[in-house]
N, C-alpha and C positions, 0 to 999 in steps of 0.2 A: 317887557324886560324880565329876565330870569331872576330867581331868588338869589340872595347873597348868603353864603354860609361862612362862618368865621371859625378858624382853627386857632386854638390857644397854643402858640408855638412851643412854650416850655412844657405844657402838659402833653405835648405829642413828642417832639424830637428829644426831649430830655427826660421823658417819663421812664421810670424803671419797668413799666409794663411793656414799653416799646423796645427797650434796649435789647440788642441781640437778635431782633426779628429780621427776616430776610427782606430784600427789596420788594418781593411780591407781597409779603405780609403788609408792609407799610403802604404800598400803593393801593391795596384792597381796602385797608382801613380808611385811607383818605377818600377813596371812592365812596365808601359807605357813609362817611360823614358829610359828603357833599353831593350825593347821588341825586339825579332828577327824580328818582323814585321816593326819596326821603320825605319825611313829614315833620310835624312839630315834636313828636315824642321819641323819635329814634327807633320805633318798631314799625316796620312796614313791609309789604310784599314786594318782591322783585321778580322780574322776568329774567332768568339766568342767561338766556341766549342774548337778550338785548344788553344786559349789564356787561356781559363778557365782551360783546362787540364794541361797546363804548370804551373798554380798556384795551382793545386790540387782541383779545384772547378768544379761545373757544370756551363754551360753557363748561366743558370738562376741566379745563385749566382753572377757571374761576372757582368751581366747586371744590377742587382739591385744596385751594388756598382757604376757602371758607371753612372747610372741615378742620384745617390746621388751626385757624383762628378760634374756632369753637373749642378745640382741645386746650388752647391757651386761656379759654374763658374770657376772651375779649369780645366775643359775639356769641349769639345763639342762632341756630338756623333750623327751621322746621320744613322738612321736605314735602309734607302734605300740602301746606298752605303757601310755601315759599316765603314765609315771613322771616325776616332777619331782625334780631334784637341787637343793636349796637350798644354794648354795655358801657362804652366810654363816652356815650353821647353827651351826658350831663357834665363831663369834664370840659366840654367845648360850647355848651349852650346853657342858657339861664333857665333853671326850673321856675324861678320866681316870675320871669316874664311869660312863661308858658301858661301860668294861671292868672295872668293879668286880665283886665276886662276885655281886651281886644281878642285874646286867644283862648280864653278859658273854655268856651263852649266846644270849639274844635278839639282842644286838648282832651277834654273828657270823652268826646266821641271817639277819638283815636285810641285812647286807653281802653275803652270798652270793646274795641275791635281786636285787641291783643288776644291771642289764643289762650284758653283757660289754663294750661299747664304753666304759663309764664306770668299770668296777670298779677297774682298776689305778690310774687317776688318782685315784679316790676314796680308795683304800687309802693311797696315798702321802701325800695331803693329810691324811687322818685320823691316820696314824701320826706325822706331823710335829707334830701338836697335842699329842701325849703328852709328858710329862716324860722327858728322856733319862736321868736319874739312876736308880739302882737297877736298871738293865737293863730297865725296863718297856717302853720303846719297842722295843728289839730283840726282846724276847720276843713282844710283840703282833704285830710285823711277821712274825716267823717263823710264828706260828700262823695268821695271815691268809693268808700265801702258800701254806699247805697246803690252804686252803679250795678248794672246787669251785664254780665259778659255775653257777647254775641258769638254765634257760631262762625268760625273763620271760613272765608271762601277758599275752596280747594285750589291748589296750584294747577292750572290747566296748561301751563307752558311745557311742552315736551323738551327734553334735553337733547340737543343735537350732539352727535358723536363725531367730533372733528378729529384732527390728528392727535396723536399722543401728546402729553404734556411736555412742552419744550421749555418751560420756565423754571424747572427745578434748578436750584442753586447748589452746586456741589460743595460750596463752602458754607452752606447754611449751618447755623449753630443749633445744637440740640438744647432747647430751652426748658427741658423737663426739670422741674424744681425737685432737687434731691433731698431737701430738708426733711427730716423725720419729725413727725408730730411728737412733742414731748408729753408723755403721760404725766399727769399731776399725781401727787401723793394722795391717795384716796382716803376720805374720811371713813369713820366707822359706818358700816352698812351701805357703803357706796359700791356699786357694781365694779369689780376689779377689772373687768374686761374692757371697759371703756377707755378710749384714748382721748386726751384732752388737748385743746388748743395751746399753743405756746404763748402763755400769758403770764403776767406777774402773779405772785402769790396772793396779793390783795384781790386781783380780778378773779382768780380761781376760787378764792374763799366765797366771793359773792355769787359766783356762777353755780357752785355745787348744789346748793339746796333747790335752785330753780330747775336744774337738770333732773333732779330726783322727782320733781313734781310733773315732769313730762311723761306721756305714755312711753313705756319701755321700748316699744317698737321704733320710736323715732329719736331716742336719746342720742345715739351715736351719729345719726344723720344731722341733727341740730348742731352737735359739737363740730362735725366736719364742715358744716356750712359756716360756722363762726370762724374756724381756722382758714377756710378758703377766702372769706371776705377779708380777714386780717392780712393775709399774704399779699393781696392785690390792692390793699388800701381802701376797701369799701366798708370797713367796720366803723361806720360813722357814728352810731349811737352807743357803742360799747357792747361787750359780750353779754353782760347780765341783762341789759335792756333788750337786746335782740332776743335772747332766750326767753325773757319774760313775755315778750310780745307773742312768741310762738306758743308759750304755755297758755296764754289767754285766748289765742286764736289758732288752735291746732289745725283747723281746716285750711288756714292760710299758708301753712308751711309747704314750700316747694324746694326740693334740693336742686340747687343750681351751681353756685360757687363751690359747694362742697364736693361736687363730682370729681374734680381734679384731685382732691385729697383722697378720695376713695380709690381712684385709679392708682395713685401713688402707693397707697397701702397694699393694694393687690399685687403691684409689682414687687414691693418690698418683701411681702410674705412668700411670693413665688421664688424670689431670689434666695431667701433663707431656706426654702424647701429644697431648691437645687443644691445649695451648699451642703445641707444635711445629707442629701442623697449621695453627693460626691464623696463626702467624708466617710459615709457608711461603706461605699464601694472600696475605698482605700483600706479601711479596716478589714474588710473581708479578704482583700488580696494579701494583706500582711499576715493574717491568720492562716491563709491557705499555703503559705510558703514554709518550706523546711529551712533549717539553718543554712544549708549550702546555697539554696536559692537566694536567701536574704543576703548572704555575703557577696554573691555574684552581682546582685542588683546594687548593693551599697557601694561596690567598687567603682561603679559608674557615676555615683552621686558626689556632690561636694561633701566634705567631712561633716559639717554641721547638720546638713540635711540627713545624712546617713545615721548620725547619732540620734537624731530625733525619731527617725523611722524605727530604729532598733528599740529605743525607749518606749515608743508607742506600742510596739509588738509585745514587749515584756509586760506592759500594763494590761493589754487586752488578754494575754494568756493567763494573767493572774486573776482575772475577773470571771465569775460564773457566766456561762452562756445564757443569753436571754431566751425565754421560751418563744418559739415561733408563733406569730399571730395568724389566726385564720382569716 
């Protein structure tokens, strides 16, 4: 008889993490939560061709959706080992049962098989799902920290090149989170260039001194990781506690949930750069016009826009020209 997997209905269908996702996204998540490839811990290798066939797709179709789910940080996928990390696994499975007497040995063995770039982040998330009472969380953390990561088996399954993806949904919703990370007011001596998570003043006050104690090279990465976990509801232990953990275990830090924040920042900065370049081009055009050209152009514009263009030109002409940069 096959294994039985349980899906927490409200944690799936009414989860803000799932809201707005396409049918393909939801079907793939359900497959990964119930896959015959799956194991106790929710990190396991798949054979893309077989997994796709079980869903009625080609492997190309499946891998496109997997890539999209990874961008949403609902899963992680490693092409070399074909391991998939289902990051919502413990929303539907019991971490406490996984370390019970019947399953603990297999659970530890499967965690030790997780690829090294994911293992520390996975362990931290897994341990945070355990009850803190009776010392269970601390005991499991200590036992897992003694474990030895193994070298993952390479993915030997070739990807078949079937027909082009026919599962694209033209009505799919763009789920890119456009919220801007709110920079906190920096204390004296605090690096002004850092962007902070969107936390309360009390939480930020507790976080600042811990961030300062981190190596400068990872300060922003840790802040991004905190903001990433906050947005998707994975900040289980609090910002200061998470940052303190990374301060004490610098080698355990792996940027995972914070990647989405960094991609968002890169898009935001690129957008600002494009806007600045566009504004500069408009200014150059205004300065290059003589009065007759400006009047002809403004005649075709709405009056308020024409007034603003004329005012901007007067302002530019009243300012000294900037020295060209080499």
